[in-house]
N, C-alpha and C positions, 0 to 999 in steps of 0.2 A: 380450504376447508378441508378436514379429516372425512373425507365421504365414508369410509368404512365404519368408522366409530359413531358417526351421526346417525347411520345405517342403522346400526345393530341397535343403539340405545333407543333409537325412535321405535323399533320393532318391538323390542321388550316393554317399552313406555306403554305402547299402545294395546298390546295383550294385558298386560298390570291395569291400566286404567279401565279396561272393558271389563276384567274379572271383577274390580273393586266395584263398579256400578251395577255391573249384574244385569244389563238390560233383558229382557226377554218377551217373547211374540203375546199376541192377542191369546193364541189357543195351542195347545201339543201339535207340534210340527215336527218332521223327521228331517229337517235340515234349516239350522238356523246360523246366520252369520256368528251370533255369539257365542253359540258353542264351540263352533270352529276355531274362533279366536284363543279360547279363555281354556279347554279343558285340559290341557298341557300345563299350562303355567299355574292353573287353581291349585291341581295338586302335587306339582313340582316346582314351589316358590324357591327353595333353597336351591336347585339347580340353575334357576335364572338369577339368584342372587349371585351365586358363584361365577355364570357368565358375564353379568355386568362388572363385578368385581375385575375379572382376567381383563375384560376389554377396556376397562379404566386405568390399570395399571400399565398395561401395553401402549395404552395412548400417552400417557404421562410419561414412558420409556423411550418414547419416539419424538415427544416434543410437540405433539400433536395440540395439547393442551393450553397451549401458548397463546393461539389463535382466537380469536373473537368466537368464531363457530364452535372451537374445541371447548370454549367457557361454558356456553351454553349448554352444550352435550352433556359435559358433567353435570350441570346444576339439573336437569332433567334426568341425569343417573340417579343423582340424590333422590329427588321425587320418586323416582320408579321405586329405587329400594325403600323407600317409606311405604310404598303400596303394597309391594310384597310381605313386607313386616306385617300389613291389615290381612293378608291373607293367611299368613301362616297364624295370626291370634285366632282368625275365626275358626280354622282346624282344631284349636288345641281344647275346645270347649265338647269336641264329640264326644268323650268317655264321659262326661258328667250329663249330657243329654242323654245318652243312652243308658245310663243309670237311673238317672229319674224315668224314662219310660218302662223300662223293666219293673222298676218299684211301683209305677202310679198304675200300669195297665195291667200287671200279673202278678205282683208282690213277690219278684225273684229279687233276691239279693245281690246285685252284679258288683263285685269286688271291682276296686281300681286295677288297670291293669299296668305294668310296667311297660315303658316306650324303649322299643330297642332303637334309641337314637342314633348307635352306629349304621346299623342297618338303614332308617331313613333317610339319613343324611349322604352316604357314601354309597349306596346301592339299591337305589328304589326300583330299580330294573331287574334284580336279581331276586326270583321267586321261586326258583327250585330250594329245596331241601334236603340236606344230609340223609340217607337212610330212607328216603321214598321212592318207590318206581313208580313209573306210570307207564302201565300197558295199553298200549295204543290200537285205536282202529278195529275196535271188535264190532262186528255186526249184529244188531238187533232186529232188523227186517230188511225188507228185499227193497229197498230203495235204492242199493247203491251207496255212493260216499254220502249222502245225506242221511243214512241211517246206520253210522256210525257211532261208537261212544268211545272214551278212553274212562280206564278205571284209575286211580291213584291209592296207591297202599303204602304202608311202610314194609320195608324190605325185610323185616323179621316175621312179617305179617301176624301181629296178635289177633285173638279171636273175639268176636263180640262187639266191636265199634259200630257206633251209629253210622250210618249212610247218607250222605248228601248228594242229591243229585240236582246238577245245575245245567239250566238253560242258556245259551246266548242270547244276547239283544241282534238288533239289526233290522227294526221294522218291518220284521217277518218278509224282507227281501235279501238280506246280506246276513254278514257273521259268520262265525266257525267256531268250534268248541273250544278252540285253544286262544282265543281272544281275552276276553274279560274273567276275571274270577281265580286266575291260578294261582295266584298268592293264596288265596282262602284254600284252595284245593291241595296243595301243598302243605301249607301249615295244620289243616284239618289231618292230614295223611301221616303228619309226623306225631300227631297228638295220638295216635292209635284209630282215627277215623276211616273211612271207604270214601273216596272221592269219585263222582261220576260226572263226566262233562259230555253232554251227547250232541252232535248234530240233527237236524229236522229238515223236513222238503220246504223249500221256501217259493213264493211267488216271482215272478208272475206265472211258473209253471204250475204251481200246486196254490191251491186257495183253501180256506176254513172249509171242513174240518181237518185238513190233511197234516198240517202240523200239530195239532192238538192230538189227534190219532197216534201221532209219533211218540209223544211227550208219556200218551198213556203205556206205550208200546215197551218204551224206556224204564215204567216204574215195574212193568211186569217181567221185563228181563232181569230188573235188579232183585225182585223174590224170587226167582229162580236161581241166579249166580251171586248174590252177594257174599253168601258164605264160602264161597270158593276162594274169594279174596279178603276173609278174615271181617265181614262185615256182617249186622244184626240185622236182617231182613224185617224184623219187626219195628225197628227205629229209622223209618226212611224218611228224611227231611226234602223236600221239595224245593227249589230254589230257582231264580234266575233274573236277569236285568233285562230292563227297558220290555222289548217284545216278549222275554224269557220270562219275566214276572207275570206278564199276562198267561205264558202257558203254566208259570206253576201254579197260580190262582185256579185257574179252569181246573186244573188237576185235582186240587185240593177240594175243590167245591163240587166235583161230580165223581164221588167215589164209584166205581165199579158201573158206571153209565153206558149202559151197550151199546148208544148210539156213538159211543167215542170210542167203542172198542169192538169193530168189524173183524170177525173172524177170531177173536180172544175173548170173549163176552166172559167165560169163567174165570178169567185172570182175575187175582186181586190187586187193584189199582189205588185202594185209599194209602193215605200217607198219615205220619205222626204229626207234621206239621209243615207250614209253609214260610217260604221268606221272600218278596218282593224287595229288589234292589232297584231304585228308580223307576218303577215299571209304568207301561202304557196299558189302563184298564177300559178302553172304550171298544167299542165293536169292531170287528174283523172281517163281518159278513152281516149277514141279517138278522133278526132276532135269536136271541140265546146265543150269541158270539161273543158277549161280553161277560166278565165275571157278574158284574152289577146285574145281569139277566139271571145268574145262576145263585144268589145269595141263599143260605141256608143254615143250620147250625153245622159248624166248622170245625175241623183241627184247628190248633192255635195258629197264628198269623202272626209275621213280623214282619212290619212294613218300614223301609228305611228310604227315605228321601230328602234331596238337598232342596234348600229355598230358592237358591240361585239357579236350580236346572231350567236350563232353556229350550229343553227338547221334548220332555214329558212334564207337564207343568204340576208342580206341587198341589194344586188346587184339585186335580183330579183323583189325586191320592188320598186328600183328606176327606173327598166324599165317599170313597169306598170304604174307608175305614168306619165312617161315621155310620154308614148303612149296615156295615157286616156286623158291627156292634150291638146294633139293634136286633137282630136275629139270633145270633151264634152265643152260647153259653160258655165258649173258652175264653183264654184270652186272645185278645187281638191287640198286638203290641205296637206303636208307631213312635217312630223317632223321627223328627224333624232335624234334619243335621245342618248346623248354621254354615251358610259359606259354600257348602257342597255343590257342584256341576253335577252335570250327565257323566255317565261313565266313571265314578269315582272310584273303580275296583280295578283300573289297568294296572296301578302300580302300587308299590307296596311302600304307603305314607302315613302321615301323622295320621289322618283320617283313617283311613282304613286298616291300619292296623290295631285300631281301638273296635273296629266292626267285626274284625274276625276275632277278638277275644268275645265278644259278645254272641257271636253263634256258637262258639264254642261253649258257653255258657248255658245256653238254650238248649245245647244237645243236654248236657248234664243234668239241667232242669227235667227235661222231657224224661229220662232214664230214672230219676229218682222219686218224681212224682207222678207218673203212671204205673201202677201195677202190672206185673207181666199180662194179667187177662187182661186189663185193659187196653192192651197194644194189638195193633193189627195181628194176626196168625202170620207166620210164614208161608 
């Protein structure tokens, strides 16, 4: 019995089958077994195919496939490869879904983007871009390492680029500014944007509204310092993933609210748009702690959520989109991504490469559709 081959094939088969089936909990949860089994393979099926092929070739070279157990494992490997093909096929329509959402919800013509296949197939972990500088650990508040941010800008520092502020996920209990979203921040910076990724205070040491106050303080910092790094403080887009999407949404829905700006009440914390990646939008404290409690006429929103998400359920985002559209006069763009799991922004993948291009298009639309007088003042 070729135990090494059987084990490796069995592990890949289990993760692939779970991703294809897509089990989900009954309600949003911070930790569900299906997420841990699938979040890597769902976005990196090509790497799993490479591992499967390499293991099978090695098993053949060693004569392991001559045994009954080896032949059974080879058959399972073939089925697993078919499952991985299903995962790849689910990711391919991401661009088409984004184009549909942009056209239907905002009248934006999102052009098909060229897929950088070499990067996707050979270097999904490589997120850095030539000519982009990361200025790390700048203090925006007085809460130590939880009040630090990183700034991404092009080395030649062109002026007037849009600014994207990004907040990490982690259920308000974990997370770091250098986890998710790095491929997005580097690519935007290479295009002349300025990217900002920030830490914020976490539970259990801190509770609502401390993280939201920190998020507001980041926006105030960006308004004062974006130009120093080449950014246009009049075009600030706030974004985040999971818990970070909650922060981004609350920032956009509570512009200049003194309840979230103790000690800096006069700072302008309004934003040009908000982007939520697979967000959690429920309450994190009492009444008033959810974006659903703060609905109003808001800046443009872009919501992105996977229909296979097994941590923050897609139904929660659908509810927020429906209710926000009822009260806001600005576009609320919603793209439900086929086959996407939680944390789809960890790697440079088929799916994420198309999402990055959509964010770039959103920034271009904001700058051309809104006259300077309509944008928040610097």
